[in-house]
C-alpha positions in Angstrom: -14.6 -57.5 -9.9 -11.1 -56.6 -11.3 -8.0 -58.1 -9.3 -5.3 -55.2 -7.5 -3.3 -55.0 -10.8 -5.7 -54.1 -13.3 -7.8 -52.0 -11.7 -4.7 -49.4 -10.5 -3.4 -50.0 -14.3 -6.7 -48.3 -15.5 -6.4 -45.7 -12.6 -3.4 -44.8 -14.3 -4.9 -44.4 -17.9 -8.0 -42.6 -17.1 -6.1 -40.3 -15.1 -3.9 -39.3 -18.3 -7.2 -38.8 -20.5 -8.0 -34.7 -21.3 -12.0 -34.9 -22.0 -11.2 -31.4 -23.7 -8.7 -32.7 -26.1 -10.2 -35.9 -27.3 -13.6 -33.7 -28.1 -11.7 -31.4 -29.9 -9.9 -34.3 -31.6 -14.0 -35.9 -32.1 -15.0 -33.1 -33.9 -11.9 -32.6 -36.4 -12.1 -35.8 -37.1 -16.6 -35.1 -38.0 -15.2 -31.9 -40.1 -13.4 -34.1 -41.7 -15.8 -36.7 -42.8 -18.7 -33.8 -43.6 -15.9 -31.9 -46.2 -15.1 -35.4 -47.9 -19.3 -36.4 -47.9 -19.4 -32.9 -49.5 -16.8 -33.7 -52.1 -18.1 -36.6 -53.5 -21.4 -35.3 -53.5 -20.4 -32.5 -55.9 -18.5 -35.0 -57.8 -15.3 -32.8 -57.0 -13.4 -36.2 -55.3 -14.0 -39.9 -57.2 -15.2 -42.3 -55.5 -13.0 -44.8 -53.4 
C-alpha cells in the first residue's frame, strides 16, 4: 500500500494529465518517425 504522501502526489499528477494532448503528441511523434524512415528508405537522408 502507498504511503499517504505518495498517494497524494500521484493523485495531483494524475489530475494534471491531459489524455487528448498526450495522444496528439504521440501521433505527431509517430508521424515524424514514419517520415524519417521513408526518407532513409528513399535514400534522401544519410544513416545516423
